[in-house]
CHARMM internal coordinates of N, CA and C (Angstrom, degrees):
IC EDIT
DIST 1 N 1 CA 1.4721
DIST 1 CA 1 C 1.5296
ANGL 1 N 1 CA 1 C 106.71
DIST 1 C 2 N 1.2462
ANGL 1 CA 1 C 2 N 120.07
DIHE 1 N 1 CA 1 C 2 N -37.72
DIST 2 N 2 CA 1.4888
ANGL 1 C 2 N 2 CA 121.07
DIHE 1 CA 1 C 2 N 2 CA -177.47
DIST 2 CA 2 C 1.4807
ANGL 2 N 2 CA 2 C 111.81
DIHE 1 C 2 N 2 CA 2 C -65.81
DIST 2 C 3 N 1.3300
ANGL 2 CA 2 C 3 N 116.14
DIHE 2 N 2 CA 2 C 3 N -34.36
DIST 3 N 3 CA 1.4544
ANGL 2 C 3 N 3 CA 120.88
DIHE 2 CA 2 C 3 N 3 CA 178.32
DIST 3 CA 3 C 1.5505
ANGL 3 N 3 CA 3 C 109.03
DIHE 2 C 3 N 3 CA 3 C -65.26
DIST 3 C 4 N 1.3089
ANGL 3 CA 3 C 4 N 115.52
DIHE 3 N 3 CA 3 C 4 N -46.21
DIST 4 N 4 CA 1.4784
ANGL 3 C 4 N 4 CA 118.47
DIHE 3 CA 3 C 4 N 4 CA 175.81
DIST 4 CA 4 C 1.4876
ANGL 4 N 4 CA 4 C 112.85
DIHE 3 C 4 N 4 CA 4 C -58.76
DIST 4 C 5 N 1.3749
ANGL 4 CA 4 C 5 N 113.88
DIHE 4 N 4 CA 4 C 5 N -43.75
DIST 5 N 5 CA 1.4959
ANGL 4 C 5 N 5 CA 118.32
DIHE 4 CA 4 C 5 N 5 CA 178.69
DIST 5 CA 5 C 1.4958
ANGL 5 N 5 CA 5 C 111.90
DIHE 4 C 5 N 5 CA 5 C -59.35
DIST 5 C 6 N 1.3642
ANGL 5 CA 5 C 6 N 116.39
DIHE 5 N 5 CA 5 C 6 N -48.79
DIST 6 N 6 CA 1.4654
ANGL 5 C 6 N 6 CA 120.38
DIHE 5 CA 5 C 6 N 6 CA -179.46
DIST 6 CA 6 C 1.5571
ANGL 6 N 6 CA 6 C 111.76
DIHE 5 C 6 N 6 CA 6 C -61.42
DIST 6 C 7 N 1.2454
ANGL 6 CA 6 C 7 N 117.40
DIHE 6 N 6 CA 6 C 7 N -35.56
DIST 7 N 7 CA 1.4570
ANGL 6 C 7 N 7 CA 120.62
DIHE 6 CA 6 C 7 N 7 CA -179.25
DIST 7 CA 7 C 1.4963
ANGL 7 N 7 CA 7 C 116.51
DIHE 6 C 7 N 7 CA 7 C -75.51
DIST 7 C 8 N 1.3923
ANGL 7 CA 7 C 8 N 113.71
DIHE 7 N 7 CA 7 C 8 N -38.29
DIST 8 N 8 CA 1.4749
ANGL 7 C 8 N 8 CA 121.24
DIHE 7 CA 7 C 8 N 8 CA -172.68
DIST 8 CA 8 C 1.5552
ANGL 8 N 8 CA 8 C 113.14
DIHE 7 C 8 N 8 CA 8 C -113.26
DIST 8 C 9 N 1.3107
ANGL 8 CA 8 C 9 N 119.90
DIHE 8 N 8 CA 8 C 9 N 5.71
DIST 9 N 9 CA 1.4385
ANGL 8 C 9 N 9 CA 118.62
DIHE 8 CA 8 C 9 N 9 CA -173.48
DIST 9 CA 9 C 1.5435
ANGL 9 N 9 CA 9 C 112.20
DIHE 8 C 9 N 9 CA 9 C -54.28
DIST 9 C 10 N 1.3118
ANGL 9 CA 9 C 10 N 113.19
DIHE 9 N 9 CA 9 C 10 N 135.82
DIST 10 N 10 CA 1.4554
ANGL 9 C 10 N 10 CA 120.39
DIHE 9 CA 9 C 10 N 10 CA -176.52
DIST 10 CA 10 C 1.5090
ANGL 10 N 10 CA 10 C 117.06
DIHE 9 C 10 N 10 CA 10 C 84.66
DIST 10 C 11 N 1.3128
ANGL 10 CA 10 C 11 N 116.02
DIHE 10 N 10 CA 10 C 11 N -8.15
DIST 11 N 11 CA 1.4866
ANGL 10 C 11 N 11 CA 123.27
DIHE 10 CA 10 C 11 N 11 CA -179.99
DIST 11 CA 11 C 1.5079
ANGL 11 N 11 CA 11 C 108.47
DIHE 10 C 11 N 11 CA 11 C -98.58
DIST 11 C 12 N 1.3210
ANGL 11 CA 11 C 12 N 114.72
DIHE 11 N 11 CA 11 C 12 N 137.24
DIST 12 N 12 CA 1.4764
ANGL 11 C 12 N 12 CA 118.76
DIHE 11 CA 11 C 12 N 12 CA 176.95
DIST 12 CA 12 C 1.5153
ANGL 12 N 12 CA 12 C 107.37
DIHE 11 C 12 N 12 CA 12 C -85.55
DIST 12 C 13 N 1.3039
ANGL 12 CA 12 C 13 N 114.24
DIHE 12 N 12 CA 12 C 13 N 127.88
DIST 13 N 13 CA 1.4950
ANGL 12 C 13 N 13 CA 121.45
DIHE 12 CA 12 C 13 N 13 CA -177.45
DIST 13 CA 13 C 1.5365
ANGL 13 N 13 CA 13 C 107.97
DIHE 12 C 13 N 13 CA 13 C -116.22
DIST 13 C 14 N 1.2948
ANGL 13 CA 13 C 14 N 115.96
DIHE 13 N 13 CA 13 C 14 N 144.21
DIST 14 N 14 CA 1.4666
ANGL 13 C 14 N 14 CA 121.54
DIHE 13 CA 13 C 14 N 14 CA 173.69
DIST 14 CA 14 C 1.5614
ANGL 14 N 14 CA 14 C 108.79
DIHE 13 C 14 N 14 CA 14 C -122.24
DIST 14 C 15 N 1.2846
ANGL 14 CA 14 C 15 N 113.20
DIHE 14 N 14 CA 14 C 15 N 132.69
DIST 15 N 15 CA 1.4820
ANGL 14 C 15 N 15 CA 116.73
DIHE 14 CA 14 C 15 N 15 CA 178.41
DIST 15 CA 15 C 1.4852
ANGL 15 N 15 CA 15 C 107.82
DIHE 14 C 15 N 15 CA 15 C -117.42
DIST 15 C 16 N 1.3145
ANGL 15 CA 15 C 16 N 119.88
DIHE 15 N 15 CA 15 C 16 N 143.63
DIST 16 N 16 CA 1.4400
ANGL 15 C 16 N 16 CA 121.18
DIHE 15 CA 15 C 16 N 16 CA 177.64
DIST 16 CA 16 C 1.5156
ANGL 16 N 16 CA 16 C 112.33
DIHE 15 C 16 N 16 CA 16 C -68.10
DIST 16 C 17 N 1.3091
ANGL 16 CA 16 C 17 N 116.30
DIHE 16 N 16 CA 16 C 17 N 147.35
DIST 17 N 17 CA 1.5016
ANGL 16 C 17 N 17 CA 120.60
DIHE 16 CA 16 C 17 N 17 CA 177.23
DIST 17 CA 17 C 1.4906
ANGL 17 N 17 CA 17 C 108.53
DIHE 16 C 17 N 17 CA 17 C -70.22
DIST 17 C 18 N 1.2879
ANGL 17 CA 17 C 18 N 119.23
DIHE 17 N 17 CA 17 C 18 N -42.37
DIST 18 N 18 CA 1.4955
ANGL 17 C 18 N 18 CA 122.46
DIHE 17 CA 17 C 18 N 18 CA -178.46
DIST 18 CA 18 C 1.5068
ANGL 18 N 18 CA 18 C 108.62
DIHE 17 C 18 N 18 CA 18 C -115.10
DIST 18 C 19 N 1.3192
ANGL 18 CA 18 C 19 N 116.39
DIHE 18 N 18 CA 18 C 19 N 129.00
DIST 19 N 19 CA 1.4650
ANGL 18 C 19 N 19 CA 121.43
DIHE 18 CA 18 C 19 N 19 CA 178.60
DIST 19 CA 19 C 1.4666
ANGL 19 N 19 CA 19 C 115.12
DIHE 18 C 19 N 19 CA 19 C -86.95
DIST 19 C 20 N 1.3557
ANGL 19 CA 19 C 20 N 116.12
DIHE 19 N 19 CA 19 C 20 N -8.10
DIST 20 N 20 CA 1.4831
ANGL 19 C 20 N 20 CA 122.76
DIHE 19 CA 19 C 20 N 20 CA -178.71
DIST 20 CA 20 C 1.4395
ANGL 20 N 20 CA 20 C 112.60
DIHE 19 C 20 N 20 CA 20 C -102.63
DIST 20 C 21 N 1.3331
ANGL 20 CA 20 C 21 N 119.32
DIHE 20 N 20 CA 20 C 21 N 148.38
DIST 21 N 21 CA 1.4240
ANGL 20 C 21 N 21 CA 125.44
DIHE 20 CA 20 C 21 N 21 CA 175.66
DIST 21 CA 21 C 1.5632
ANGL 21 N 21 CA 21 C 107.30
DIHE 20 C 21 N 21 CA 21 C -68.07
DIST 21 C 22 N 1.3254
ANGL 21 CA 21 C 22 N 119.12
DIHE 21 N 21 CA 21 C 22 N 134.31
DIST 22 N 22 CA 1.4498
ANGL 21 C 22 N 22 CA 125.26
DIHE 21 CA 21 C 22 N 22 CA -178.52
DIST 22 CA 22 C 1.5572
ANGL 22 N 22 CA 22 C 109.99
DIHE 21 C 22 N 22 CA 22 C -56.22
DIST 22 C 23 N 1.2624
ANGL 22 CA 22 C 23 N 118.72
DIHE 22 N 22 CA 22 C 23 N -42.27
DIST 23 N 23 CA 1.4784
ANGL 22 C 23 N 23 CA 122.89
DIHE 22 CA 22 C 23 N 23 CA -177.61
DIST 23 CA 23 C 1.5666
ANGL 23 N 23 CA 23 C 108.95
DIHE 22 C 23 N 23 CA 23 C -65.46
DIST 23 C 24 N 1.3142
ANGL 23 CA 23 C 24 N 117.17
DIHE 23 N 23 CA 23 C 24 N -39.03
DIST 24 N 24 CA 1.4505
ANGL 23 C 24 N 24 CA 119.33
DIHE 23 CA 23 C 24 N 24 CA -178.83
DIST 24 CA 24 C 1.5313
ANGL 24 N 24 CA 24 C 108.50
DIHE 23 C 24 N 24 CA 24 C -71.15
DIST 24 C 25 N 1.3155
ANGL 24 CA 24 C 25 N 116.16
DIHE 24 N 24 CA 24 C 25 N -41.15
DIST 25 N 25 CA 1.4741
ANGL 24 C 25 N 25 CA 118.90
DIHE 24 CA 24 C 25 N 25 CA 177.91
DIST 25 CA 25 C 1.5331
ANGL 25 N 25 CA 25 C 111.33
DIHE 24 C 25 N 25 CA 25 C -62.98
DIST 25 C 26 N 1.3259
ANGL 25 CA 25 C 26 N 118.28
DIHE 25 N 25 CA 25 C 26 N -39.07
DIST 26 N 26 CA 1.4374
ANGL 25 C 26 N 26 CA 122.87
DIHE 25 CA 25 C 26 N 26 CA 179.73
DIST 26 CA 26 C 1.5840
ANGL 26 N 26 CA 26 C 108.53
DIHE 25 C 26 N 26 CA 26 C -63.76
DIST 26 C 27 N 1.3234
ANGL 26 CA 26 C 27 N 117.60
DIHE 26 N 26 CA 26 C 27 N -41.08
DIST 27 N 27 CA 1.4856
ANGL 26 C 27 N 27 CA 119.80
DIHE 26 CA 26 C 27 N 27 CA 177.20
DIST 27 CA 27 C 1.5249
ANGL 27 N 27 CA 27 C 109.71
DIHE 26 C 27 N 27 CA 27 C -63.89
DIST 27 C 28 N 1.2907
ANGL 27 CA 27 C 28 N 117.05
DIHE 27 N 27 CA 27 C 28 N -43.02
DIST 28 N 28 CA 1.5150
ANGL 27 C 28 N 28 CA 119.95
DIHE 27 CA 27 C 28 N 28 CA 178.03
DIST 28 CA 28 C 1.4833
ANGL 28 N 28 CA 28 C 111.02
DIHE 27 C 28 N 28 CA 28 C -63.84
DIST 28 C 29 N 1.3426
ANGL 28 CA 28 C 29 N 116.45
DIHE 28 N 28 CA 28 C 29 N -42.60
DIST 29 N 29 CA 1.4552
ANGL 28 C 29 N 29 CA 118.11
DIHE 28 CA 28 C 29 N 29 CA -177.61
DIST 29 CA 29 C 1.5599
ANGL 29 N 29 CA 29 C 109.68
DIHE 28 C 29 N 29 CA 29 C -63.59
DIST 29 C 30 N 1.3243
ANGL 29 CA 29 C 30 N 115.81
DIHE 29 N 29 CA 29 C 30 N -40.81
DIST 30 N 30 CA 1.4871
ANGL 29 C 30 N 30 CA 118.26
DIHE 29 CA 29 C 30 N 30 CA -179.61
DIST 30 CA 30 C 1.5165
ANGL 30 N 30 CA 30 C 109.98
DIHE 29 C 30 N 30 CA 30 C -66.99
DIST 30 C 31 N 1.3016
ANGL 30 CA 30 C 31 N 117.48
DIHE 30 N 30 CA 30 C 31 N -34.84
DIST 31 N 31 CA 1.4742
ANGL 30 C 31 N 31 CA 121.02
DIHE 30 CA 30 C 31 N 31 CA -179.46
DIST 31 CA 31 C 1.5418
ANGL 31 N 31 CA 31 C 110.99
DIHE 30 C 31 N 31 CA 31 C -68.64
DIST 31 C 32 N 1.3247
ANGL 31 CA 31 C 32 N 116.23
DIHE 31 N 31 CA 31 C 32 N -37.97
DIST 32 N 32 CA 1.4501
ANGL 31 C 32 N 32 CA 123.62
DIHE 31 CA 31 C 32 N 32 CA -175.36
DIST 32 CA 32 C 1.5022
ANGL 32 N 32 CA 32 C 115.34
DIHE 31 C 32 N 32 CA 32 C -92.46
DIST 32 C 33 N 1.3368
ANGL 32 CA 32 C 33 N 118.01
DIHE 32 N 32 CA 32 C 33 N -11.87
DIST 33 N 33 CA 1.4801
ANGL 32 C 33 N 33 CA 121.09
DIHE 32 CA 32 C 33 N 33 CA -175.24
DIST 33 CA 33 C 1.5251
ANGL 33 N 33 CA 33 C 109.23
DIHE 32 C 33 N 33 CA 33 C -71.70
DIST 33 C 34 N 1.3492
ANGL 33 CA 33 C 34 N 114.67
DIHE 33 N 33 CA 33 C 34 N 130.91
DIST 34 N 34 CA 1.4735
ANGL 33 C 34 N 34 CA 118.72
DIHE 33 CA 33 C 34 N 34 CA 178.43
DIST 34 CA 34 C 1.5042
ANGL 34 N 34 CA 34 C 114.80
DIHE 33 C 34 N 34 CA 34 C -118.41
DIST 34 C 35 N 1.3247
ANGL 34 CA 34 C 35 N 113.77
DIHE 34 N 34 CA 34 C 35 N 8.71
DIST 35 N 35 CA 1.4530
ANGL 34 C 35 N 35 CA 119.89
DIHE 34 CA 34 C 35 N 35 CA 177.74
DIST 35 CA 35 C 1.5379
ANGL 35 N 35 CA 35 C 115.63
DIHE 34 C 35 N 35 CA 35 C 99.57
DIST 35 C 36 N 1.3783
ANGL 35 CA 35 C 36 N 113.07
DIHE 35 N 35 CA 35 C 36 N -14.89
DIST 36 N 36 CA 1.4877
ANGL 35 C 36 N 36 CA 119.03
DIHE 35 CA 35 C 36 N 36 CA -177.23
DIST 36 CA 36 C 1.5113
ANGL 36 N 36 CA 36 C 111.91
DIHE 35 C 36 N 36 CA 36 C -137.55
DIST 36 C 37 N 1.3199
ANGL 36 CA 36 C 37 N 119.03
DIHE 36 N 36 CA 36 C 37 N 12.55
DIST 37 N 37 CA 1.5080
ANGL 36 C 37 N 37 CA 119.15
DIHE 36 CA 36 C 37 N 37 CA -175.96
DIST 37 CA 37 C 1.4768
ANGL 37 N 37 CA 37 C 114.43
DIHE 36 C 37 N 37 CA 37 C -117.93
DIST 37 C 38 N 1.3644
ANGL 37 CA 37 C 38 N 117.07
DIHE 37 N 37 CA 37 C 38 N 30.62
DIST 38 N 38 CA 1.5065
ANGL 37 C 38 N 38 CA 118.19
DIHE 37 CA 37 C 38 N 38 CA -177.72
DIST 38 CA 38 C 1.5057
ANGL 38 N 38 CA 38 C 110.13
DIHE 37 C 38 N 38 CA 38 C -60.68
DIST 38 C 39 N 1.2908
ANGL 38 CA 38 C 39 N 117.18
DIHE 38 N 38 CA 38 C 39 N -47.33
DIST 39 N 39 CA 1.4936
ANGL 38 C 39 N 39 CA 121.10
DIHE 38 CA 38 C 39 N 39 CA 179.71
DIST 39 CA 39 C 1.5582
ANGL 39 N 39 CA 39 C 111.18
DIHE 38 C 39 N 39 CA 39 C -54.83
DIST 39 C 40 N 1.2566
ANGL 39 CA 39 C 40 N 117.18
DIHE 39 N 39 CA 39 C 40 N -48.62
DIST 40 N 40 CA 1.4999
ANGL 39 C 40 N 40 CA 123.15
DIHE 39 CA 39 C 40 N 40 CA 179.59
DIST 40 CA 40 C 1.4679
ANGL 40 N 40 CA 40 C 110.74
DIHE 39 C 40 N 40 CA 40 C -57.81
DIST 40 C 41 N 1.3369
ANGL 40 CA 40 C 41 N 118.03
DIHE 40 N 40 CA 40 C 41 N -48.42
DIST 41 N 41 CA 1.4432
ANGL 40 C 41 N 41 CA 122.55
DIHE 40 CA 40 C 41 N 41 CA -177.10
DIST 41 CA 41 C 1.5053
ANGL 41 N 41 CA 41 C 110.90
DIHE 40 C 41 N 41 CA 41 C -67.71
DIST 41 C 42 N 1.3324
ANGL 41 CA 41 C 42 N 117.82
DIHE 41 N 41 CA 41 C 42 N -38.20
DIST 42 N 42 CA 1.4798
ANGL 41 C 42 N 42 CA 122.66
DIHE 41 CA 41 C 42 N 42 CA 176.82
DIST 42 CA 42 C 1.5334
ANGL 42 N 42 CA 42 C 109.75
DIHE 41 C 42 N 42 CA 42 C -59.36
DIST 42 C 43 N 1.2984
ANGL 42 CA 42 C 43 N 118.55
DIHE 42 N 42 CA 42 C 43 N -44.92
DIST 43 N 43 CA 1.4323
ANGL 42 C 43 N 43 CA 124.97
DIHE 42 CA 42 C 43 N 43 CA 179.92
DIST 43 CA 43 C 1.4936
ANGL 43 N 43 CA 43 C 111.60
DIHE 42 C 43 N 43 CA 43 C -67.52
DIST 43 C 44 N 1.3353
ANGL 43 CA 43 C 44 N 116.36
DIHE 43 N 43 CA 43 C 44 N -42.55
DIST 44 N 44 CA 1.4503
ANGL 43 C 44 N 44 CA 123.38
DIHE 43 CA 43 C 44 N 44 CA -176.50
DIST 44 CA 44 C 1.5686
ANGL 44 N 44 CA 44 C 110.41
DIHE 43 C 44 N 44 CA 44 C -61.49
DIST 44 C 45 N 1.3368
ANGL 44 CA 44 C 45 N 113.47
DIHE 44 N 44 CA 44 C 45 N -45.47
DIST 45 N 45 CA 1.4518
ANGL 44 C 45 N 45 CA 117.58
DIHE 44 CA 44 C 45 N 45 CA -172.95
DIST 45 CA 45 C 1.5314
ANGL 45 N 45 CA 45 C 112.43
DIHE 44 C 45 N 45 CA 45 C -101.78
DIST 45 C 46 N 1.3131
ANGL 45 CA 45 C 46 N 119.01
DIHE 45 N 45 CA 45 C 46 N -0.59
DIST 46 N 46 CA 1.4677
ANGL 45 C 46 N 46 CA 121.75
DIHE 45 CA 45 C 46 N 46 CA 178.44
DIST 46 CA 46 C 1.4807
ANGL 46 N 46 CA 46 C 117.62
DIHE 45 C 46 N 46 CA 46 C 73.15
DIST 46 C 47 N 1.2759
ANGL 46 CA 46 C 47 N 117.04
DIHE 46 N 46 CA 46 C 47 N 28.83
DIST 47 N 47 CA 1.5035
ANGL 46 C 47 N 47 CA 124.44
DIHE 46 CA 46 C 47 N 47 CA 179.11
DIST 47 CA 47 C 1.5347
ANGL 47 N 47 CA 47 C 106.03
DIHE 46 C 47 N 47 CA 47 C -117.32
DIST 47 C 48 N 1.3422
ANGL 47 CA 47 C 48 N 113.13
DIHE 47 N 47 CA 47 C 48 N 163.01
DIST 48 N 48 CA 1.4632
ANGL 47 C 48 N 48 CA 117.45
DIHE 47 CA 47 C 48 N 48 CA -178.62
DIST 48 CA 48 C 1.5432
ANGL 48 N 48 CA 48 C 108.91
DIHE 47 C 48 N 48 CA 48 C -81.13
DIST 48 C 49 N 1.3562
ANGL 48 CA 48 C 49 N 112.80
DIHE 48 N 48 CA 48 C 49 N 160.34
DIST 49 N 49 CA 1.4446
ANGL 48 C 49 N 49 CA 119.06
DIHE 48 CA 48 C 49 N 49 CA 178.36
DIST 49 CA 49 C 1.5223
ANGL 49 N 49 CA 49 C 108.68
DIHE 48 C 49 N 49 CA 49 C -64.11
DIST 49 C 50 N 1.2992
ANGL 49 CA 49 C 50 N 115.81
DIHE 49 N 49 CA 49 C 50 N -34.23
DIST 50 N 50 CA 1.5332
ANGL 49 C 50 N 50 CA 118.90
DIHE 49 CA 49 C 50 N 50 CA 179.29
DIST 50 CA 50 C 1.5885
ANGL 50 N 50 CA 50 C 107.85
DIHE 49 C 50 N 50 CA 50 C -63.79
DIST 50 C 51 N 1.2806
ANGL 50 CA 50 C 51 N 119.88
DIHE 50 N 50 CA 50 C 51 N -36.85
DIST 51 N 51 CA 1.4546
ANGL 50 C 51 N 51 CA 118.73
DIHE 50 CA 50 C 51 N 51 CA -179.35
DIST 51 CA 51 C 1.5717
ANGL 51 N 51 CA 51 C 107.67
DIHE 50 C 51 N 51 CA 51 C -71.93
DIST 51 C 52 N 1.2859
ANGL 51 CA 51 C 52 N 118.07
DIHE 51 N 51 CA 51 C 52 N -38.56
DIST 52 N 52 CA 1.4457
ANGL 51 C 52 N 52 CA 120.71
DIHE 51 CA 51 C 52 N 52 CA 175.41
DIST 52 CA 52 C 1.5167
ANGL 52 N 52 CA 52 C 112.51
DIHE 51 C 52 N 52 CA 52 C -59.34
DIST 52 C 53 N 1.3400
ANGL 52 CA 52 C 53 N 116.29
DIHE 52 N 52 CA 52 C 53 N -43.97
DIST 53 N 53 CA 1.4594
ANGL 52 C 53 N 53 CA 121.04
DIHE 52 CA 52 C 53 N 53 CA 176.60
DIST 53 CA 53 C 1.4719
ANGL 53 N 53 CA 53 C 110.48
DIHE 52 C 53 N 53 CA 53 C -61.05
DIST 53 C 54 N 1.3468
ANGL 53 CA 53 C 54 N 119.55
DIHE 53 N 53 CA 53 C 54 N -41.69
DIST 54 N 54 CA 1.4608
ANGL 53 C 54 N 54 CA 124.04
DIHE 53 CA 53 C 54 N 54 CA -179.01
DIST 54 CA 54 C 1.5181
ANGL 54 N 54 CA 54 C 110.97
DIHE 53 C 54 N 54 CA 54 C -61.97
DIST 54 C 55 N 1.3217
ANGL 54 CA 54 C 55 N 115.92
DIHE 54 N 54 CA 54 C 55 N -42.60
DIST 55 N 55 CA 1.4520
ANGL 54 C 55 N 55 CA 120.59
DIHE 54 CA 54 C 55 N 55 CA 177.37
DIST 55 CA 55 C 1.5074
ANGL 55 N 55 CA 55 C 112.53
DIHE 54 C 55 N 55 CA 55 C -59.40
DIST 55 C 56 N 1.3547
ANGL 55 CA 55 C 56 N 114.14
DIHE 55 N 55 CA 55 C 56 N -48.21
DIST 56 N 56 CA 1.4291
ANGL 55 C 56 N 56 CA 120.59
DIHE 55 CA 55 C 56 N 56 CA -179.88
DIST 56 CA 56 C 1.5364
ANGL 56 N 56 CA 56 C 111.07
DIHE 55 C 56 N 56 CA 56 C -64.08
DIST 56 C 57 N 1.2604
ANGL 56 CA 56 C 57 N 116.88
DIHE 56 N 56 CA 56 C 57 N -42.27
DIST 57 N 57 CA 1.4823
ANGL 56 C 57 N 57 CA 122.60
DIHE 56 CA 56 C 57 N 57 CA -179.15
DIST 57 CA 57 C 1.4768
ANGL 57 N 57 CA 57 C 111.44
DIHE 56 C 57 N 57 CA 57 C -64.17
DIST 57 C 58 N 1.3497
ANGL 57 CA 57 C 58 N 115.69
DIHE 57 N 57 CA 57 C 58 N -42.19
DIST 58 N 58 CA 1.4868
ANGL 57 C 58 N 58 CA 119.35
DIHE 57 CA 57 C 58 N 58 CA 178.08
DIST 58 CA 58 C 1.4872
ANGL 58 N 58 CA 58 C 112.23
DIHE 57 C 58 N 58 CA 58 C -62.99
DIST 58 C 59 N 1.3389
ANGL 58 CA 58 C 59 N 118.05
DIHE 58 N 58 CA 58 C 59 N -38.93
DIST 59 N 59 CA 1.4591
ANGL 58 C 59 N 59 CA 123.00
DIHE 58 CA 58 C 59 N 59 CA -179.84
DIST 59 CA 59 C 1.5326
ANGL 59 N 59 CA 59 C 108.91
DIHE 58 C 59 N 59 CA 59 C -67.51
DIST 59 C 60 N 1.3475
ANGL 59 CA 59 C 60 N 118.11
DIHE 59 N 59 CA 59 C 60 N -39.18
DIST 60 N 60 CA 1.4581
ANGL 59 C 60 N 60 CA 119.89
DIHE 59 CA 59 C 60 N 60 CA 177.35
DIST 60 CA 60 C 1.5228
ANGL 60 N 60 CA 60 C 111.50
DIHE 59 C 60 N 60 CA 60 C -63.82
DIST 60 C 61 N 1.3600
ANGL 60 CA 60 C 61 N 114.63
DIHE 60 N 60 CA 60 C 61 N -42.76
DIST 61 N 61 CA 1.4618
ANGL 60 C 61 N 61 CA 119.40
DIHE 60 CA 60 C 61 N 61 CA 178.60
DIST 61 CA 61 C 1.5520
ANGL 61 N 61 CA 61 C 113.76
DIHE 60 C 61 N 61 CA 61 C -62.39
DIST 61 C 62 N 1.2945
ANGL 61 CA 61 C 62 N 116.44
DIHE 61 N 61 CA 61 C 62 N -37.68
DIST 62 N 62 CA 1.4985
ANGL 61 C 62 N 62 CA 123.41
DIHE 61 CA 61 C 62 N 62 CA 176.79
DIST 62 CA 62 C 1.5193
ANGL 62 N 62 CA 62 C 109.31
DIHE 61 C 62 N 62 CA 62 C -65.09
DIST 62 C 63 N 1.3130
ANGL 62 CA 62 C 63 N 118.07
DIHE 62 N 62 CA 62 C 63 N -39.56
DIST 63 N 63 CA 1.4596
ANGL 62 C 63 N 63 CA 121.48
DIHE 62 CA 62 C 63 N 63 CA -176.87
DIST 63 CA 63 C 1.5429
ANGL 63 N 63 CA 63 C 114.48
DIHE 62 C 63 N 63 CA 63 C -74.88
DIST 63 C 64 N 1.3270
ANGL 63 CA 63 C 64 N 114.97
DIHE 63 N 63 CA 63 C 64 N -13.91
DIST 64 N 64 CA 1.5487
ANGL 63 C 64 N 64 CA 117.33
DIHE 63 CA 63 C 64 N 64 CA -177.00
DIST 64 CA 64 C 1.4641
ANGL 64 N 64 CA 64 C 108.56
DIHE 63 C 64 N 64 CA 64 C -77.49
END
COOR INIT
IC SEED 1 N 1 CA 1 C
IC BUILD
């Protein structure tokens, strides 16, 4: 942390909230989803349960 401080002190830095591409995370969620683990997936990937539900719902709609 001190190295970063010394190098960037006085500079405003912005870091992304999510380090993963949303499409990649959606693919992983769909692969790991078992019907009962929305909360675990949301915590694992740092997204809301509502977003996880949306991804699963969209996949179901595409498959119909």
